[in-house]
C-alpha positions in Angstrom: 122.6 111.8 82.4 122.2 110.7 78.7 123.3 107.2 77.8 125.1 106.9 74.5 124.1 104.1 72.2 126.7 101.9 70.5 126.2 100.7 66.9 125.4 97.2 68.1 122.6 98.4 70.5 119.1 99.2 69.2 117.5 101.7 71.6 113.7 101.8 72.1 111.9 105.0 71.1 112.0 106.5 74.6 115.7 105.8 75.0 116.3 107.6 71.7 114.5 110.6 73.0 116.7 110.5 76.2 119.9 110.0 74.2 119.2 113.1 72.2 118.6 115.2 75.3 118.4 114.4 79.0 115.0 114.6 80.5 116.0 117.0 83.1 117.2 119.5 80.5 113.7 120.9 80.0 113.9 122.4 83.5 116.2 125.1 82.1 114.0 125.4 79.0 110.6 125.7 80.6 110.2 129.5 80.0 111.0 129.0 76.3 108.6 126.0 76.0 105.8 128.0 77.6 106.3 130.8 75.2 106.3 128.3 72.3 103.0 126.8 73.4 102.3 123.1 73.8 100.8 122.8 70.3 104.2 123.7 68.8 106.5 121.7 71.1 108.8 119.0 70.0 107.0 115.7 70.7 110.0 114.4 72.7 109.7 117.4 75.0 105.9 117.4 75.2 105.2 113.7 75.7 108.4 112.5 77.4 110.8 115.0 78.9 108.2 117.2 80.6 107.5 114.3 82.8 110.9 114.7 84.5 109.4 117.9 85.9 106.2 116.1 86.9 104.2 117.7 84.1 102.2 115.2 82.0 100.6 115.9 78.7 97.1 114.3 78.5 95.8 113.7 74.9 92.2 113.2 76.3 92.3 116.7 77.8 94.4 118.6 75.3 95.9 121.8 76.8 95.1 120.6 80.3 98.1 118.9 82.0 98.5 116.7 85.0 101.1 117.7 87.7 102.4 114.9 89.8 104.1 115.8 93.1 106.6 114.1 95.3 105.2 113.5 98.8 107.5 111.1 100.5 105.6 109.0 103.1 102.4 110.8 102.1 103.0 113.5 104.7 101.7 117.0 104.1 101.2 120.0 106.4 98.5 122.6 106.6 100.5 125.2 104.6 101.2 122.7 101.8 97.7 121.3 101.6 96.3 124.9 101.5 98.7 125.9 98.8 97.7 122.8 96.7 94.0 123.6 97.2 94.7 127.2 96.0 96.5 125.8 92.9 93.6 123.5 92.1 91.2 126.4 92.6 93.1 129.1 90.8 94.8 127.2 88.0 92.8 124.1 87.5 90.3 124.1 84.6 87.6 121.9 86.2 90.6 121.0 88.4 90.8 118.3 90.9 93.5 116.2 92.7 93.8 112.4 93.1 95.5 110.5 95.9 97.5 107.8 94.3 98.4 104.3 95.3 101.8 105.6 96.2 100.6 108.1 98.9 101.1 110.8 96.4 99.0 113.6 94.9 98.3 114.4 91.2 96.8 117.8 90.3 94.6 117.9 87.2 93.5 120.5 84.7 96.7 122.5 84.8 97.7 124.8 81.9 101.3 124.9 80.8 101.5 128.7 81.0 100.7 128.4 84.8 103.4 125.8 85.6 106.2 128.4 86.3 104.0 130.1 88.9 102.9 126.8 90.4 106.5 125.7 90.7 107.3 128.9 92.7 104.4 128.1 95.0 105.6 124.5 95.5 109.1 125.7 96.3 107.7 128.2 98.8 105.9 125.5 100.8 108.7 122.9 100.5 107.2 120.7 97.8 108.6 119.5 94.5 107.5 117.6 91.5 111.0 116.9 90.2 111.7 113.4 88.7 108.2 112.2 89.5 107.5 110.6 86.1 109.0 108.4 83.4 112.3 106.7 84.1 112.9 108.0 87.6 112.3 106.8 91.1 108.6 107.3 91.9 107.1 108.5 95.2 108.7 106.9 98.2 106.1 105.0 100.3 106.1 104.1 104.0 103.7 103.5 106.8 101.1 106.3 106.9 101.1 106.2 110.7 104.9 106.4 111.1 105.8 108.0 114.4 102.4 107.6 115.9 101.7 103.9 115.6 101.8 102.2 119.0 103.0 98.9 117.3 105.7 100.4 115.0 109.3 99.4 115.2 110.9 102.4 113.6 109.7 105.8 112.4 111.0 106.0 108.9 109.9 109.5 107.9 113.2 111.3 108.4 115.1 108.4 106.7 112.7 108.6 103.7 113.1 112.4 103.3 116.9 112.0 103.4 116.6 109.3 100.7 114.5 111.5 98.5 116.9 114.3 98.9 119.8 112.0 97.9 117.8 110.9 94.8 116.7 114.4 93.8 119.5 116.5 95.1 117.3 118.2 97.6 114.5 118.6 95.1 116.7 120.4 92.5 117.1 117.3 90.2 119.9 114.8 90.3 121.4 113.8 86.9 122.9 110.7 88.4 119.4 109.2 88.8 117.4 110.8 86.0 118.0 108.1 83.4 117.0 104.8 84.7 116.1 102.1 82.1 112.5 102.3 83.5 110.6 103.7 86.4 111.5 102.3 89.9 109.5 102.1 93.1 111.0 102.2 96.6 109.2 101.5 99.8 110.4 101.3 103.4 108.3 99.7 106.1 108.7 100.5 109.8 105.6 98.7 111.0 104.4 95.1 111.2 101.6 95.1 108.7 103.3 95.6 105.3 101.5 98.9 104.7 103.9 99.5 101.8 102.9 96.5 99.7 106.5 95.3 99.6 105.7 92.6 97.1 105.1 95.1 94.3 108.0 97.4 94.8 111.3 97.3 92.9 113.1 97.9 96.2 111.4 97.3 99.5 112.9 97.2 103.0 110.9 95.4 105.7 111.9 95.4 109.4 113.9 92.5 110.7 116.1 91.9 113.8 119.6 90.5 113.3 121.5 89.7 116.5 119.0 91.8 118.4 119.7 94.8 116.2 116.8 96.4 114.3 117.3 96.7 110.6 115.7 95.7 107.3 115.6 92.7 105.1 115.6 93.7 101.5 113.4 92.4 98.6 113.8 93.5 95.0 112.2 93.2 91.6 108.4 93.5 92.4 106.3 95.3 89.8 103.0 95.2 87.9 102.8 96.1 84.3 100.9 95.4 81.1 103.4 92.7 80.2 104.0 91.1 83.5 103.3 91.0 87.2 106.2 89.9 89.3 106.4 89.6 93.1 109.6 90.9 94.7 112.2 88.3 95.8 114.7 88.3 98.7 118.0 90.0 97.9 119.5 88.0 100.7 120.8 91.0 102.6 120.1 92.9 105.8 121.0 96.5 106.5 120.8 98.3 109.9 118.1 100.9 110.4 120.5 103.8 109.9 120.1 106.5 107.3 123.5 106.0 105.7 123.1 102.3 105.3 119.7 102.6 103.7 120.7 105.4 101.4 123.9 103.6 100.4 121.9 100.5 99.5 119.2 102.2 97.5 121.5 104.5 95.6 123.9 101.6 95.0 121.1 99.6 93.4 120.0 102.6 91.3 123.6 103.1 90.1 124.0 99.4 89.1 120.6 99.5 87.4 121.4 102.7 85.5 125.0 101.8 84.5 124.2 98.3 83.2 120.9 99.1 81.4 122.6 99.4 78.0 124.9 96.4 78.2 122.3 94.1 79.6 119.7 95.0 77.0 117.3 96.9 79.3 117.2 99.9 77.0 116.2 97.9 74.0 112.7 96.8 75.0 110.7 98.8 77.6 108.6 95.7 78.2 111.7 94.0 79.6 113.4 96.9 81.3 112.3 96.9 84.9 114.8 96.0 87.7 113.5 92.4 87.9 114.8 91.7 84.4 118.4 92.6 85.5 118.1 90.6 88.7 116.9 87.5 86.8 119.4 87.9 84.1 122.3 88.0 86.5 121.0 86.0 89.3 120.7 87.3 92.9 124.3 86.5 93.8 125.8 88.5 91.0 123.3 91.3 91.5 124.3 91.5 95.2 128.0 91.4 94.3 127.6 94.3 91.8 125.8 96.4 94.4 128.5 95.7 97.0 131.1 96.7 94.5 129.2 99.9 93.8 128.9 100.9 97.5 132.4 99.8 98.4 131.6 97.3 101.2 130.0 93.9 101.9 126.4 93.6 103.0 125.3 91.4 105.8 123.3 88.3 105.1 119.5 88.6 105.6 118.0 88.0 109.0 116.2 84.6 109.3 112.8 86.2 109.5 111.2 89.6 109.2 108.8 91.3 111.5 105.8 91.6 109.1 103.4 89.6 111.3 100.2 91.5 111.1 97.3 91.7 108.6 97.1 94.9 106.6 95.4 97.8 108.3 93.4 100.5 106.4 93.7 103.0 109.3 90.1 104.3 108.9 88.4 105.4 112.1 89.6 106.7 115.5 92.8 105.1 116.8 95.0 105.8 119.9 98.5 107.0 119.1 101.6 106.0 121.0 101.5 109.6 122.3 99.2 109.4 125.3 96.0 111.3 125.1 96.1 111.7 121.3 94.4 109.9 118.4 94.8 109.7 114.7 91.6 109.6 112.6 91.4 108.0 109.2 89.0 109.5 106.7 87.7 107.7 103.7 88.2 109.8 100.5 85.8 108.3 97.9 87.9 106.8 95.1 90.8 109.1 96.2 89.3 112.1 94.4 89.8 115.6 95.9 88.5 119.0 94.9 89.7 122.3 96.2 86.9 122.6 98.7 87.7 119.2 100.3 91.4 120.0 100.3 90.7 123.3 102.2 88.6 121.4 104.6 91.2 118.8 105.3 93.7 121.6 106.0 91.3 123.3 108.3 90.5 120.1 110.2 94.2 119.3 110.7 94.8 122.9 111.9 91.8 123.0 114.2 91.9 119.6 115.8 95.4 118.2 115.1 99.0 119.2 114.8 98.6 120.5 111.3 99.5 117.3 109.6 97.6 115.4 106.8 98.8 111.9 105.9 97.9 110.1 102.7 97.6 106.3 102.4 98.1 103.8 99.6 94.4 103.1 99.9 93.8 106.7 98.7 92.6 107.9 102.0 93.7 110.7 104.5 94.7 110.7 108.1 94.6 113.6 110.6 96.9 113.0 113.6 97.3 114.3 117.1 93.6 114.8 117.8 93.2 115.1 121.6 90.8 112.7 123.2 88.5 115.4 124.4 88.2 116.8 120.8 87.2 113.6 119.0 83.5 114.1 119.5 83.6 117.6 118.0 85.8 116.3 115.2 83.3 113.6 114.3 80.4 116.1 114.3 82.0 118.2 111.6 80.2 118.4 108.2 83.3 117.0 106.5 82.4 113.6 108.0 79.3 113.4 105.9 81.4 113.4 102.8 84.5 111.5 104.3 83.2 108.8 106.6 85.3 107.0 109.1 83.0 103.9 108.8 82.0 103.5 105.2 80.2 100.4 104.0 82.3 97.3 103.3 83.0 97.6 99.5 83.1 101.4 99.5 85.6 101.3 102.4 88.3 99.3 100.6 87.8 100.5 97.1 90.9 101.6 95.1 90.7 103.0 91.7 93.0 104.5 89.1 92.1 107.7 87.1 90.3 106.0 84.3 89.6 107.2 80.8 88.3 110.7 81.9 91.9 111.8 82.2 94.2 109.0 81.0 94.6 108.0 77.3 95.7 104.5 78.3 92.5 103.7 80.1 90.0 101.6 78.3 87.1 102.2 80.7 85.7 104.7 83.1 86.8 103.6 86.6 86.3 106.0 89.5 82.6 106.8 89.0 81.7 103.3 87.9 83.6 101.8 90.8 81.8 103.9 93.3 78.4 103.2 91.8 79.0 99.4 91.7 80.3 99.4 95.3 77.4 101.5 96.6 74.9 99.3 94.8 76.3 96.0 96.2 76.8 97.5 99.6 73.0 98.4 99.6 72.0 94.9 98.5 74.3 92.7 100.5 75.4 92.1 104.1 79.2 91.4 103.6 80.7 89.9 106.8 84.4 90.6 106.0 86.4 93.3 104.3 86.7 92.9 100.6 89.3 95.0 98.8 88.1 95.8 95.3 90.8 97.4 93.0 89.9 99.0 89.7 92.4 99.8 87.0 91.5 101.2 83.5 94.2 99.3 81.5 96.8 96.6 81.8 99.4 99.0 83.2 97.5 98.4 86.5 98.0 101.7 88.2 95.0 100.6 90.4 96.9 97.5 91.3 94.2 95.0 90.2 96.4 92.0 91.1 96.7 93.2 94.7 92.9 93.2 95.4 90.7 90.5 96.8 88.8 91.3 93.6 90.7 93.2 90.9 89.0 94.6 87.8 91.1 95.6 84.8 89.7 97.6 81.8 89.2 95.8 78.5 87.0 95.8 75.4 84.7 93.1 74.1 82.2 92.6 71.4 78.6 92.4 72.6 75.5 92.4 70.3 77.8 93.4 67.4 79.2 96.4 69.2 82.5 97.1 71.1 81.7 97.8 74.7 83.6 98.5 77.9 84.5 95.4 79.8 86.9 94.0 82.5 89.2 91.2 83.3 88.6 90.0 86.9 91.5 88.9 89.2 90.9 87.2 92.5 93.1 86.0 95.3 95.4 89.0 95.9 96.6 89.3 99.5 98.3 92.1 101.3 100.0 92.3 104.7 101.3 89.1 106.1 101.8 86.3 103.5 101.0 88.7 100.7 100.6 87.4 97.1 99.3 88.6 93.7 95.9 87.6 92.4 95.2 85.6 89.2 92.7 86.0 86.4 89.4 84.4 87.2 87.2 85.9 84.4 88.1 87.4 81.0 86.1 90.0 79.0 83.1 90.6 81.2 81.0 93.5 79.9 80.7 96.3 82.5 76.9 96.2 82.3 77.0 92.6 83.5 79.3 93.3 86.4 76.9 93.9 89.2 75.2 90.5 88.8 78.6 88.6 88.5 80.2 90.5 91.5 77.1 89.9 93.6 77.3 86.2 93.0 81.1 86.2 93.7 80.6 88.0 97.0 77.9 85.4 98.0 79.9 82.4 96.9 83.4 83.4 98.0 83.0 86.0 100.8 79.9 84.8 102.6 77.7 87.8 101.7 74.0 87.5 102.1 71.2 89.5 100.5 69.8 92.1 102.9 66.4 91.5 104.3 64.0 94.3 103.3 60.9 95.2 105.2 
């Protein structure tokens, strides 16, 4: 849905591209664009509008695109994972896939001419990549153990799928929600440990009882960007844990955000276009009133307290399910990077030992559910466990990393390989008594969520010995789960070759680590 500019409104560059032609329009032009070739495409189509289909041009790998899926709740089945592995194997040039911090998958090394066939495969197995990039609602996140967690309050998977269907018109593309002023993240929590990171979502629903009825308190406006990191704030409303109520609320907010982006200046500067800018500009009371006007009824006041009472879980290892006799097993995926072989193996393990389900986590790991108790030993003896441990060392266990400069033109440093190397080195040198979540991100856009880590590392450049070298800004103090908060900068411009020494001392001083005694 294109937004027309008025003479008094100066649109930013991306808004001008969208005003000229709706992003979703390239869906019907894909065949022509493929014939034309990416080298000859209009820049607006190549660099902007293709992202409405989940297809991302990457200048650092010219001719090789990234394809971002929509995997609500991070839930895949054997057929889907197998199909994705085949795509990576057949169509990926040095292909791989990454688990993202939104429980999603991104496939790499894709050629534009293969996209139509890939889309046919995705449709066959019930997957879509529609509206997964640019100014759309991104992947919907929820507890990775929904429906099997003994402590959960509500299984949100069906609700989440219905919400995605409403936003994307059952995966076909929904013009009503394809022209937000900026991207928007939605998360719904059904457990008690804030697995969704509510504080960094534009819209987050967390469980809360009101008059003994289970529902959700709503927080809005959280986000991390190059310009600003803002924690979500209470919207002051509660909705019952019913599909219609949740969909009404979320779609109402999306409509208000879309329809007022022009008049409230959100389409002028992309740095000041996220939902929080509208909430702050209006104030929460007016924002709530406009949402109520949009959905056509009043919203209940927020419950006095929510039910997020537990520390954040990472779900690695063997855990009993609420279903008697069954376990879910969390596997550590190093830096969230998958290749076709590993994807095939995850599918085989889920089919052999579980119910055919693979779940992805915001920590970039994978879970296989419904493993019978008498099959756990055999599961743990599989060769896959040598590559994907259930008990990795402390820093390796909680490592999160964005893509880095190998595939992303925004990244200032290499992240995944360096992050793994540093974590392994320090794990080998230190006894670390408590979990330390180390988040790496290649640039200030913070896809790796540096501000959410106990220690966060953000790519930068500095001068050293007369040369420009890769460096990081270091954030500390980020907390997740109960009483979550964002971290703050502790060090600026640390050259990457000096990192091991500095991090070693930080772990000793701040986290009680001790050097290992060698024989």
